[in-house]
mmCIF file of the N, C-alpha and C atoms, coordinates in Angstrom:
data_MODEL
# 
_entry.id   MODEL 
# 
loop_
_atom_site.group_PDB 
_atom_site.id 
_atom_site.type_symbol 
_atom_site.label_atom_id 
_atom_site.label_alt_id 
_atom_site.label_comp_id 
_atom_site.label_asym_id 
_atom_site.label_entity_id 
_atom_site.label_seq_id 
_atom_site.pdbx_PDB_ins_code 
_atom_site.Cartn_x 
_atom_site.Cartn_y 
_atom_site.Cartn_z 
_atom_site.occupancy 
_atom_site.B_iso_or_equiv 
_atom_site.pdbx_formal_charge 
_atom_site.auth_seq_id 
_atom_site.auth_comp_id 
_atom_site.auth_asym_id 
_atom_site.auth_atom_id 
_atom_site.pdbx_PDB_model_num 
ATOM 1   N N  . MET A 1 1  ? 42.078 138.485 114.062 1.00 0.00 ? 1  MET A N  1 
ATOM 2   C CA . MET A 1 1  ? 41.172 139.530 114.520 1.00 0.00 ? 1  MET A CA 1 
ATOM 3   C C  . MET A 1 1  ? 41.101 139.588 116.054 1.00 0.00 ? 1  MET A C  1 
ATOM 4   N N  . ALA A 1 2  ? 41.179 138.422 116.690 1.00 0.00 ? 2  ALA A N  1 
ATOM 5   C CA . ALA A 1 2  ? 41.123 138.374 118.152 1.00 0.00 ? 2  ALA A CA 1 
ATOM 6   C C  . ALA A 1 2  ? 42.328 139.080 118.752 1.00 0.00 ? 2  ALA A C  1 
ATOM 7   N N  . ASP A 1 3  ? 43.476 138.977 118.121 1.00 0.00 ? 3  ASP A N  1 
ATOM 8   C CA . ASP A 1 3  ? 44.675 139.644 118.612 1.00 0.00 ? 3  ASP A CA 1 
ATOM 9   C C  . ASP A 1 3  ? 44.510 141.156 118.588 1.00 0.00 ? 3  ASP A C  1 
ATOM 10  N N  . THR A 1 4  ? 43.827 141.664 117.581 1.00 0.00 ? 4  THR A N  1 
ATOM 11  C CA . THR A 1 4  ? 43.610 143.106 117.462 1.00 0.00 ? 4  THR A CA 1 
ATOM 12  C C  . THR A 1 4  ? 42.719 143.621 118.588 1.00 0.00 ? 4  THR A C  1 
ATOM 13  N N  . SER A 1 5  ? 41.636 142.903 118.895 1.00 0.00 ? 5  SER A N  1 
ATOM 14  C CA . SER A 1 5  ? 40.739 143.356 119.964 1.00 0.00 ? 5  SER A CA 1 
ATOM 15  C C  . SER A 1 5  ? 41.427 143.265 121.321 1.00 0.00 ? 5  SER A C  1 
ATOM 16  N N  . ALA A 1 6  ? 42.236 142.230 121.518 1.00 0.00 ? 6  ALA A N  1 
ATOM 17  C CA . ALA A 1 6  ? 42.972 142.118 122.779 1.00 0.00 ? 6  ALA A CA 1 
ATOM 18  C C  . ALA A 1 6  ? 43.989 143.248 122.890 1.00 0.00 ? 6  ALA A C  1 
ATOM 19  N N  . LEU A 1 7  ? 44.629 143.582 121.797 1.00 0.00 ? 7  LEU A N  1 
ATOM 20  C CA . LEU A 1 7  ? 45.601 144.677 121.801 1.00 0.00 ? 7  LEU A CA 1 
ATOM 21  C C  . LEU A 1 7  ? 44.921 146.015 122.093 1.00 0.00 ? 7  LEU A C  1 
ATOM 22  N N  . ARG A 1 8  ? 43.760 146.224 121.497 1.00 0.00 ? 8  ARG A N  1 
ATOM 23  C CA . ARG A 1 8  ? 43.013 147.474 121.759 1.00 0.00 ? 8  ARG A CA 1 
ATOM 24  C C  . ARG A 1 8  ? 42.591 147.556 123.214 1.00 0.00 ? 8  ARG A C  1 
ATOM 25  N N  . ARG A 1 9  ? 42.118 146.439 123.756 1.00 0.00 ? 9  ARG A N  1 
ATOM 26  C CA . ARG A 1 9  ? 41.683 146.405 125.152 1.00 0.00 ? 9  ARG A CA 1 
ATOM 27  C C  . ARG A 1 9  ? 42.877 146.709 126.073 1.00 0.00 ? 9  ARG A C  1 
ATOM 28  N N  . GLU A 1 10 ? 44.024 146.118 125.760 1.00 0.00 ? 10 GLU A N  1 
ATOM 29  C CA . GLU A 1 10 ? 45.227 146.359 126.542 1.00 0.00 ? 10 GLU A CA 1 
ATOM 30  C C  . GLU A 1 10 ? 45.681 147.812 126.432 1.00 0.00 ? 10 GLU A C  1 
ATOM 31  N N  . LEU A 1 11 ? 45.573 148.370 125.242 1.00 0.00 ? 11 LEU A N  1 
ATOM 32  C CA . LEU A 1 11 ? 45.937 149.769 125.028 1.00 0.00 ? 11 LEU A CA 1 
ATOM 33  C C  . LEU A 1 11 ? 45.008 150.703 125.816 1.00 0.00 ? 11 LEU A C  1 
ATOM 34  N N  . ARG A 1 12 ? 43.700 150.432 125.777 1.00 0.00 ? 12 ARG A N  1 
ATOM 35  C CA . ARG A 1 12 ? 42.748 151.260 126.545 1.00 0.00 ? 12 ARG A CA 1 
ATOM 36  C C  . ARG A 1 12 ? 43.056 151.186 128.038 1.00 0.00 ? 12 ARG A C  1 
ATOM 37  N N  . HIS A 1 13 ? 43.345 149.974 128.505 1.00 0.00 ? 13 HIS A N  1 
ATOM 38  C CA . HIS A 1 13 ? 43.666 149.797 129.921 1.00 0.00 ? 13 HIS A CA 1 
ATOM 39  C C  . HIS A 1 13 ? 44.928 150.593 130.285 1.00 0.00 ? 13 HIS A C  1 
ATOM 40  N N  . GLY A 1 14 ? 45.945 150.522 129.423 1.00 0.00 ? 14 GLY A N  1 
ATOM 41  C CA . GLY A 1 14 ? 47.176 151.263 129.672 1.00 0.00 ? 14 GLY A CA 1 
ATOM 42  C C  . GLY A 1 14 ? 46.964 152.761 129.664 1.00 0.00 ? 14 GLY A C  1 
ATOM 43  N N  . LEU A 1 15 ? 46.162 153.242 128.734 1.00 0.00 ? 15 LEU A N  1 
ATOM 44  C CA . LEU A 1 15 ? 45.874 154.682 128.678 1.00 0.00 ? 15 LEU A CA 1 
ATOM 45  C C  . LEU A 1 15 ? 45.085 155.137 129.895 1.00 0.00 ? 15 LEU A C  1 
ATOM 46  N N  . ARG A 1 16 ? 44.163 154.297 130.350 1.00 0.00 ? 16 ARG A N  1 
ATOM 47  C CA . ARG A 1 16 ? 43.382 154.631 131.551 1.00 0.00 ? 16 ARG A CA 1 
ATOM 48  C C  . ARG A 1 16 ? 44.296 154.714 132.768 1.00 0.00 ? 16 ARG A C  1 
ATOM 49  N N  . ARG A 1 17 ? 45.231 153.768 132.895 1.00 0.00 ? 17 ARG A N  1 
ATOM 50  C CA . ARG A 1 17 ? 46.176 153.802 134.013 1.00 0.00 ? 17 ARG A CA 1 
ATOM 51  C C  . ARG A 1 17 ? 47.074 155.034 133.930 1.00 0.00 ? 17 ARG A C  1 
ATOM 52  N N  . LEU A 1 18 ? 47.492 155.389 132.734 1.00 0.00 ? 18 LEU A N  1 
ATOM 53  C CA . LEU A 1 18 ? 48.312 156.584 132.541 1.00 0.00 ? 18 LEU A CA 1 
ATOM 54  C C  . LEU A 1 18 ? 47.544 157.835 132.958 1.00 0.00 ? 18 LEU A C  1 
ATOM 55  N N  . ALA A 1 19 ? 46.286 157.935 132.524 1.00 0.00 ? 19 ALA A N  1 
ATOM 56  C CA . ALA A 1 19 ? 45.467 159.092 132.880 1.00 0.00 ? 19 ALA A CA 1 
ATOM 57  C C  . ALA A 1 19 ? 45.248 159.159 134.388 1.00 0.00 ? 19 ALA A C  1 
ATOM 58  N N  . ASP A 1 20 ? 45.015 158.008 135.013 1.00 0.00 ? 20 ASP A N  1 
ATOM 59  C CA . ASP A 1 20 ? 44.849 157.990 136.471 1.00 0.00 ? 20 ASP A CA 1 
ATOM 60  C C  . ASP A 1 20 ? 46.123 158.458 137.166 1.00 0.00 ? 20 ASP A C  1 
ATOM 61  N N  . GLY A 1 21 ? 47.268 158.011 136.672 1.00 0.00 ? 21 GLY A N  1 
ATOM 62  C CA . GLY A 1 21 ? 48.541 158.410 137.258 1.00 0.00 ? 21 GLY A CA 1 
ATOM 63  C C  . GLY A 1 21 ? 48.807 159.896 137.104 1.00 0.00 ? 21 GLY A C  1 
ATOM 64  N N  . ILE A 1 22 ? 48.480 160.424 135.944 1.00 0.00 ? 22 ILE A N  1 
ATOM 65  C CA . ILE A 1 22 ? 48.640 161.869 135.722 1.00 0.00 ? 22 ILE A CA 1 
ATOM 66  C C  . ILE A 1 22 ? 47.719 162.648 136.650 1.00 0.00 ? 22 ILE A C  1 
ATOM 67  N N  . GLY A 1 23 ? 46.499 162.163 136.823 1.00 0.00 ? 23 GLY A N  1 
ATOM 68  C CA . GLY A 1 23 ? 45.560 162.826 137.733 1.00 0.00 ? 23 GLY A CA 1 
ATOM 69  C C  . GLY A 1 23 ? 46.060 162.817 139.168 1.00 0.00 ? 23 GLY A C  1 
ATOM 70  N N  . ARG A 1 24 ? 46.587 161.665 139.612 1.00 0.00 ? 24 ARG A N  1 
ATOM 71  C CA . ARG A 1 24 ? 47.124 161.579 140.974 1.00 0.00 ? 24 ARG A CA 1 
ATOM 72  C C  . ARG A 1 24 ? 48.328 162.501 141.144 1.00 0.00 ? 24 ARG A C  1 
ATOM 73  N N  . ALA A 1 25 ? 49.183 162.540 140.146 1.00 0.00 ? 25 ALA A N  1 
ATOM 74  C CA . ALA A 1 25 ? 50.363 163.413 140.225 1.00 0.00 ? 25 ALA A CA 1 
ATOM 75  C C  . ALA A 1 25 ? 49.953 164.883 140.269 1.00 0.00 ? 25 ALA A C  1 
ATOM 76  N N  . GLY A 1 26 ? 48.956 165.239 139.474 1.00 0.00 ? 26 GLY A N  1 
ATOM 77  C CA . GLY A 1 26 ? 48.467 166.619 139.482 1.00 0.00 ? 26 GLY A CA 1 
ATOM 78  C C  . GLY A 1 26 ? 47.874 167.005 140.814 1.00 0.00 ? 26 GLY A C  1 
ATOM 79  N N  . ARG A 1 27 ? 47.056 166.105 141.376 1.00 0.00 ? 27 ARG A N  1 
ATOM 80  C CA . ARG A 1 27 ? 46.481 166.385 142.697 1.00 0.00 ? 27 ARG A CA 1 
ATOM 81  C C  . ARG A 1 27 ? 47.571 166.494 143.752 1.00 0.00 ? 27 ARG A C  1 
ATOM 82  N N  . ALA A 1 28 ? 48.564 165.615 143.671 1.00 0.00 ? 28 ALA A N  1 
ATOM 83  C CA . ALA A 1 28 ? 49.659 165.647 144.647 1.00 0.00 ? 28 ALA A CA 1 
ATOM 84  C C  . ALA A 1 28 ? 50.444 166.944 144.538 1.00 0.00 ? 28 ALA A C  1 
ATOM 85  N N  . ALA A 1 29 ? 50.657 167.414 143.317 1.00 0.00 ? 29 ALA A N  1 
ATOM 86  C CA . ALA A 1 29 ? 51.408 168.655 143.121 1.00 0.00 ? 29 ALA A CA 1 
ATOM 87  C C  . ALA A 1 29 ? 50.630 169.858 143.637 1.00 0.00 ? 29 ALA A C  1 
ATOM 88  N N  . LEU A 1 30 ? 49.333 169.837 143.472 1.00 0.00 ? 30 LEU A N  1 
ATOM 89  C CA . LEU A 1 30 ? 48.522 170.990 143.877 1.00 0.00 ? 30 LEU A CA 1 
ATOM 90  C C  . LEU A 1 30 ? 48.177 170.971 145.353 1.00 0.00 ? 30 LEU A C  1 
ATOM 91  N N  . THR A 1 31 ? 47.876 169.801 145.903 1.00 0.00 ? 31 THR A N  1 
ATOM 92  C CA . THR A 1 31 ? 47.410 169.735 147.286 1.00 0.00 ? 31 THR A CA 1 
ATOM 93  C C  . THR A 1 31 ? 48.356 168.967 148.186 1.00 0.00 ? 31 THR A C  1 
ATOM 94  N N  . GLY A 1 32 ? 49.325 168.288 147.612 1.00 0.00 ? 32 GLY A N  1 
ATOM 95  C CA . GLY A 1 32 ? 50.237 167.518 148.435 1.00 0.00 ? 32 GLY A CA 1 
ATOM 96  C C  . GLY A 1 32 ? 49.592 166.300 149.069 1.00 0.00 ? 32 GLY A C  1 
ATOM 97  N N  . ASP A 1 33 ? 48.493 165.843 148.571 1.00 0.00 ? 33 ASP A N  1 
ATOM 98  C CA . ASP A 1 33 ? 47.784 164.669 149.098 1.00 0.00 ? 33 ASP A CA 1 
ATOM 99  C C  . ASP A 1 33 ? 47.445 164.814 150.580 1.00 0.00 ? 33 ASP A C  1 
ATOM 100 N N  . LYS A 1 34 ? 47.306 166.008 151.042 1.00 0.00 ? 34 LYS A N  1 
ATOM 101 C CA . LYS A 1 34 ? 47.079 166.231 152.461 1.00 0.00 ? 34 LYS A CA 1 
ATOM 102 C C  . LYS A 1 34 ? 45.796 165.567 152.964 1.00 0.00 ? 34 LYS A C  1 
ATOM 103 N N  . TYR A 1 35 ? 44.725 165.674 152.201 1.00 0.00 ? 35 TYR A N  1 
ATOM 104 C CA . TYR A 1 35 ? 43.465 165.087 152.666 1.00 0.00 ? 35 TYR A CA 1 
ATOM 105 C C  . TYR A 1 35 ? 43.551 163.567 152.718 1.00 0.00 ? 35 TYR A C  1 
ATOM 106 N N  . GLU A 1 36 ? 44.183 162.948 151.714 1.00 0.00 ? 36 GLU A N  1 
ATOM 107 C CA . GLU A 1 36 ? 44.323 161.496 151.713 1.00 0.00 ? 36 GLU A CA 1 
ATOM 108 C C  . GLU A 1 36 ? 45.168 161.032 152.899 1.00 0.00 ? 36 GLU A C  1 
ATOM 109 N N  . HIS A 1 37 ? 46.232 161.774 153.186 1.00 0.00 ? 37 HIS A N  1 
ATOM 110 C CA . HIS A 1 37 ? 47.055 161.443 154.353 1.00 0.00 ? 37 HIS A CA 1 
ATOM 111 C C  . HIS A 1 37 ? 46.263 161.611 155.639 1.00 0.00 ? 37 HIS A C  1 
ATOM 112 N N  . TYR A 1 38 ? 45.455 162.640 155.709 1.00 0.00 ? 38 TYR A N  1 
ATOM 113 C CA . TYR A 1 38 ? 44.601 162.849 156.883 1.00 0.00 ? 38 TYR A CA 1 
ATOM 114 C C  . TYR A 1 38 ? 43.663 161.657 157.082 1.00 0.00 ? 38 TYR A C  1 
ATOM 115 N N  . LEU A 1 39 ? 43.038 161.199 156.010 1.00 0.00 ? 39 LEU A N  1 
ATOM 116 C CA . LEU A 1 39 ? 42.125 160.060 156.120 1.00 0.00 ? 39 LEU A CA 1 
ATOM 117 C C  . LEU A 1 39 ? 42.853 158.802 156.584 1.00 0.00 ? 39 LEU A C  1 
ATOM 118 N N  . LYS A 1 40 ? 44.055 158.557 156.048 1.00 0.00 ? 40 LYS A N  1 
ATOM 119 C CA . LYS A 1 40 ? 44.828 157.384 156.472 1.00 0.00 ? 40 LYS A CA 1 
ATOM 120 C C  . LYS A 1 40 ? 45.206 157.494 157.945 1.00 0.00 ? 40 LYS A C  1 
ATOM 121 N N  . TYR A 1 41 ? 45.632 158.674 158.343 1.00 0.00 ? 41 TYR A N  1 
ATOM 122 C CA . TYR A 1 41 ? 46.000 158.884 159.739 1.00 0.00 ? 41 TYR A CA 1 
ATOM 123 C C  . TYR A 1 41 ? 44.787 158.702 160.643 1.00 0.00 ? 41 TYR A C  1 
ATOM 124 N N  . HIS A 1 42 ? 43.681 159.268 160.242 1.00 0.00 ? 42 HIS A N  1 
ATOM 125 C CA . HIS A 1 42 ? 42.455 159.176 161.025 1.00 0.00 ? 42 HIS A CA 1 
ATOM 126 C C  . HIS A 1 42 ? 42.050 157.719 161.216 1.00 0.00 ? 42 HIS A C  1 
ATOM 127 N N  . ALA A 1 43 ? 42.124 156.939 160.141 1.00 0.00 ? 43 ALA A N  1 
ATOM 128 C CA . ALA A 1 43 ? 41.753 155.521 160.215 1.00 0.00 ? 43 ALA A CA 1 
ATOM 129 C C  . ALA A 1 43 ? 42.738 154.733 161.079 1.00 0.00 ? 43 ALA A C  1 
ATOM 130 N N  . SER A 1 44 ? 44.023 155.079 161.004 1.00 0.00 ? 44 SER A N  1 
ATOM 131 C CA . SER A 1 44 ? 45.032 154.307 161.734 1.00 0.00 ? 44 SER A CA 1 
ATOM 132 C C  . SER A 1 44 ? 45.059 154.604 163.223 1.00 0.00 ? 44 SER A C  1 
ATOM 133 N N  . THR A 1 45 ? 44.553 155.758 163.639 1.00 0.00 ? 45 THR A N  1 
ATOM 134 C CA . THR A 1 45 ? 44.606 156.108 165.057 1.00 0.00 ? 45 THR A CA 1 
ATOM 135 C C  . THR A 1 45 ? 43.355 155.711 165.820 1.00 0.00 ? 45 THR A C  1 
ATOM 136 N N  . GLY A 1 46 ? 42.339 155.249 165.110 1.00 0.00 ? 46 GLY A N  1 
ATOM 137 C CA . GLY A 1 46 ? 41.130 154.790 165.780 1.00 0.00 ? 46 GLY A CA 1 
ATOM 138 C C  . GLY A 1 46 ? 40.320 155.906 166.418 1.00 0.00 ? 46 GLY A C  1 
ATOM 139 N N  . CYS A 1 47 ? 40.246 157.051 165.778 1.00 0.00 ? 47 CYS A N  1 
ATOM 140 C CA . CYS A 1 47 ? 39.457 158.168 166.310 1.00 0.00 ? 47 CYS A CA 1 
ATOM 141 C C  . CYS A 1 47 ? 37.996 157.755 166.452 1.00 0.00 ? 47 CYS A C  1 
ATOM 142 N N  . GLU A 1 48 ? 37.366 158.244 167.496 1.00 0.00 ? 48 GLU A N  1 
ATOM 143 C CA . GLU A 1 48 ? 35.968 157.900 167.741 1.00 0.00 ? 48 GLU A CA 1 
ATOM 144 C C  . GLU A 1 48 ? 35.004 158.701 166.878 1.00 0.00 ? 48 GLU A C  1 
ATOM 145 N N  . HIS A 1 49 ? 35.392 159.901 166.488 1.00 0.00 ? 49 HIS A N  1 
ATOM 146 C CA . HIS A 1 49 ? 34.510 160.742 165.690 1.00 0.00 ? 49 HIS A CA 1 
ATOM 147 C C  . HIS A 1 49 ? 34.770 160.473 164.205 1.00 0.00 ? 49 HIS A C  1 
ATOM 148 N N  . PRO A 1 50 ? 33.788 160.719 163.351 1.00 0.00 ? 50 PRO A N  1 
ATOM 149 C CA . PRO A 1 50 ? 33.991 160.503 161.909 1.00 0.00 ? 50 PRO A CA 1 
ATOM 150 C C  . PRO A 1 50 ? 34.977 161.530 161.349 1.00 0.00 ? 50 PRO A C  1 
ATOM 151 N N  . PRO A 1 51 ? 35.665 161.185 160.272 1.00 0.00 ? 51 PRO A N  1 
ATOM 152 C CA . PRO A 1 51 ? 36.615 162.146 159.690 1.00 0.00 ? 51 PRO A CA 1 
ATOM 153 C C  . PRO A 1 51 ? 35.893 163.355 159.107 1.00 0.00 ? 51 PRO A C  1 
ATOM 154 N N  . MET A 1 52 ? 36.629 164.451 159.008 1.00 0.00 ? 52 MET A N  1 
ATOM 155 C CA . MET A 1 52 ? 36.066 165.648 158.390 1.00 0.00 ? 52 MET A CA 1 
ATOM 156 C C  . MET A 1 52 ? 35.819 165.367 156.906 1.00 0.00 ? 52 MET A C  1 
ATOM 157 N N  . THR A 1 53 ? 34.858 166.067 156.353 1.00 0.00 ? 53 THR A N  1 
ATOM 158 C CA . THR A 1 53 ? 34.679 166.005 154.908 1.00 0.00 ? 53 THR A CA 1 
ATOM 159 C C  . THR A 1 53 ? 35.858 166.725 154.274 1.00 0.00 ? 53 THR A C  1 
ATOM 160 N N  . GLU A 1 54 ? 36.036 166.546 152.970 1.00 0.00 ? 54 GLU A N  1 
ATOM 161 C CA . GLU A 1 54 ? 37.153 167.213 152.312 1.00 0.00 ? 54 GLU A CA 1 
ATOM 162 C C  . GLU A 1 54 ? 37.010 168.726 152.410 1.00 0.00 ? 54 GLU A C  1 
ATOM 163 N N  . ALA A 1 55 ? 35.784 169.233 152.275 1.00 0.00 ? 55 ALA A N  1 
ATOM 164 C CA . ALA A 1 55 ? 35.563 170.684 152.378 1.00 0.00 ? 55 ALA A CA 1 
ATOM 165 C C  . ALA A 1 55 ? 35.907 171.181 153.782 1.00 0.00 ? 55 ALA A C  1 
ATOM 166 N N  . GLN A 1 56 ? 35.487 170.442 154.814 1.00 0.00 ? 56 GLN A N  1 
ATOM 167 C CA . GLN A 1 56 ? 35.812 170.831 156.183 1.00 0.00 ? 56 GLN A CA 1 
ATOM 168 C C  . GLN A 1 56 ? 37.317 170.801 156.418 1.00 0.00 ? 56 GLN A C  1 
ATOM 169 N N  . PHE A 1 57 ? 37.961 169.760 155.896 1.00 0.00 ? 57 PHE A N  1 
ATOM 170 C CA . PHE A 1 57 ? 39.404 169.631 156.066 1.00 0.00 ? 57 PHE A CA 1 
ATOM 171 C C  . PHE A 1 57 ? 40.125 170.838 155.491 1.00 0.00 ? 57 PHE A C  1 
ATOM 172 N N  . TRP A 1 58 ? 39.765 171.215 154.253 1.00 0.00 ? 58 TRP A N  1 
ATOM 173 C CA . TRP A 1 58 ? 40.472 172.338 153.613 1.00 0.00 ? 58 TRP A CA 1 
ATOM 174 C C  . TRP A 1 58 ? 40.178 173.659 154.300 1.00 0.00 ? 58 TRP A C  1 
ATOM 175 N N  . ARG A 1 59 ? 38.943 173.851 154.783 1.00 0.00 ? 59 ARG A N  1 
ATOM 176 C CA . ARG A 1 59 ? 38.632 175.064 155.537 1.00 0.00 ? 59 ARG A CA 1 
ATOM 177 C C  . ARG A 1 59 ? 39.498 175.135 156.788 1.00 0.00 ? 59 ARG A C  1 
ATOM 178 N N  . ASP A 1 60 ? 39.565 174.019 157.517 1.00 0.00 ? 60 ASP A N  1 
ATOM 179 C CA . ASP A 1 60 ? 40.348 173.961 158.738 1.00 0.00 ? 60 ASP A CA 1 
ATOM 180 C C  . ASP A 1 60 ? 41.834 174.159 158.437 1.00 0.00 ? 60 ASP A C  1 
ATOM 181 N N  . TYR A 1 61 ? 42.316 173.534 157.383 1.00 0.00 ? 61 TYR A N  1 
ATOM 182 C CA . TYR A 1 61 ? 43.727 173.633 157.002 1.00 0.00 ? 61 TYR A CA 1 
ATOM 183 C C  . TYR A 1 61 ? 44.102 175.074 156.649 1.00 0.00 ? 61 TYR A C  1 
ATOM 184 N N  . HIS A 1 62 ? 43.275 175.724 155.856 1.00 0.00 ? 62 HIS A N  1 
ATOM 185 C CA . HIS A 1 62 ? 43.589 177.096 155.445 1.00 0.00 ? 62 HIS A CA 1 
ATOM 186 C C  . HIS A 1 62 ? 43.450 178.068 156.613 1.00 0.00 ? 62 HIS A C  1 
ATOM 187 N N  . THR A 1 63 ? 42.515 177.831 157.502 1.00 0.00 ? 63 THR A N  1 
ATOM 188 C CA . THR A 1 63 ? 42.404 178.665 158.696 1.00 0.00 ? 63 THR A CA 1 
ATOM 189 C C  . THR A 1 63 ? 43.658 178.515 159.545 1.00 0.00 ? 63 THR A C  1 
ATOM 190 N N  . TRP A 1 64 ? 44.115 177.259 159.704 1.00 0.00 ? 64 TRP A N  1 
ATOM 191 C CA . TRP A 1 64 ? 45.332 177.021 160.473 1.00 0.00 ? 64 TRP A CA 1 
ATOM 192 C C  . TRP A 1 64 ? 46.526 177.706 159.805 1.00 0.00 ? 64 TRP A C  1 
ATOM 193 N N  . GLN A 1 65 ? 46.619 177.600 158.478 1.00 0.00 ? 65 GLN A N  1 
ATOM 194 C CA . GLN A 1 65 ? 47.726 178.243 157.767 1.00 0.00 ? 65 GLN A CA 1 
ATOM 195 C C  . GLN A 1 65 ? 47.701 179.756 157.933 1.00 0.00 ? 65 GLN A C  1 
ATOM 196 N N  . ASP A 1 66 ? 46.520 180.350 157.870 1.00 0.00 ? 66 ASP A N  1 
ATOM 197 C CA . ASP A 1 66 ? 46.418 181.796 158.041 1.00 0.00 ? 66 ASP A CA 1 
ATOM 198 C C  . ASP A 1 66 ? 46.825 182.217 159.449 1.00 0.00 ? 66 ASP A C  1 
ATOM 199 N N  . ASP A 1 67 ? 46.466 181.406 160.453 1.00 0.00 ? 67 ASP A N  1 
ATOM 200 C CA . ASP A 1 67 ? 46.797 181.726 161.836 1.00 0.00 ? 67 ASP A CA 1 
ATOM 201 C C  . ASP A 1 67 ? 48.246 181.423 162.179 1.00 0.00 ? 67 ASP A C  1 
ATOM 202 N N  . ASN A 1 68 ? 48.888 180.527 161.429 1.00 0.00 ? 68 ASN A N  1 
ATOM 203 C CA . ASN A 1 68 ? 50.257 180.096 161.712 1.00 0.00 ? 68 ASN A CA 1 
ATOM 204 C C  . ASN A 1 68 ? 51.111 180.129 160.445 1.00 0.00 ? 68 ASN A C  1 
ATOM 205 N N  . PRO A 1 69 ? 51.415 181.315 159.929 1.00 0.00 ? 69 PRO A N  1 
ATOM 206 C CA . PRO A 1 69 ? 52.215 181.378 158.692 1.00 0.00 ? 69 PRO A CA 1 
ATOM 207 C C  . PRO A 1 69 ? 53.632 180.846 158.951 1.00 0.00 ? 69 PRO A C  1 
ATOM 208 N N  . GLN A 1 70 ? 54.049 179.922 158.087 1.00 0.00 ? 70 GLN A N  1 
ATOM 209 C CA . GLN A 1 70 ? 55.370 179.316 158.252 1.00 0.00 ? 70 GLN A CA 1 
ATOM 210 C C  . GLN A 1 70 ? 56.037 179.179 156.893 1.00 0.00 ? 70 GLN A C  1 
ATOM 211 N N  . GLY A 1 71 ? 57.127 179.849 156.711 1.00 0.00 ? 71 GLY A N  1 
ATOM 212 C CA . GLY A 1 71 ? 57.935 179.696 155.517 1.00 0.00 ? 71 GLY A CA 1 
ATOM 213 C C  . GLY A 1 71 ? 57.255 180.074 154.215 1.00 0.00 ? 71 GLY A C  1 
ATOM 214 N N  . ARG A 1 72 ? 56.320 180.990 154.276 1.00 0.00 ? 72 ARG A N  1 
ATOM 215 C CA . ARG A 1 72 ? 55.691 181.458 153.042 1.00 0.00 ? 72 ARG A CA 1 
ATOM 216 C C  . ARG A 1 72 ? 56.147 182.883 152.787 1.00 0.00 ? 72 ARG A C  1 
ATOM 217 N N  . CYS A 1 73 ? 56.256 183.233 151.539 1.00 0.00 ? 73 CYS A N  1 
ATOM 218 C CA . CYS A 1 73 ? 56.744 184.569 151.220 1.00 0.00 ? 73 CYS A CA 1 
ATOM 219 C C  . CYS A 1 73 ? 55.678 185.651 151.420 1.00 0.00 ? 73 CYS A C  1 
ATOM 220 N N  . CYS A 1 74 ? 54.414 185.296 151.289 1.00 0.00 ? 74 CYS A N  1 
ATOM 221 C CA . CYS A 1 74 ? 53.371 186.329 151.307 1.00 0.00 ? 74 CYS A CA 1 
ATOM 222 C C  . CYS A 1 74 ? 52.308 186.063 152.341 1.00 0.00 ? 74 CYS A C  1 
# 
């Protein structure tokens, strides 16, 4: 019986890791992990000001994209 509970626990853990991986892949496909890269860059450069919130980052990013269209069809 102990083997069954350990197997179930291992299976749940594996499914949770799979779901997390699918979620990360989906976010990467949709947003390209831009905000996460921004946070890593911000932390590595020692900026004195706090990082932008995710909402601020995306507003700024889309404003920049609208002002500087590059390689987009529309």
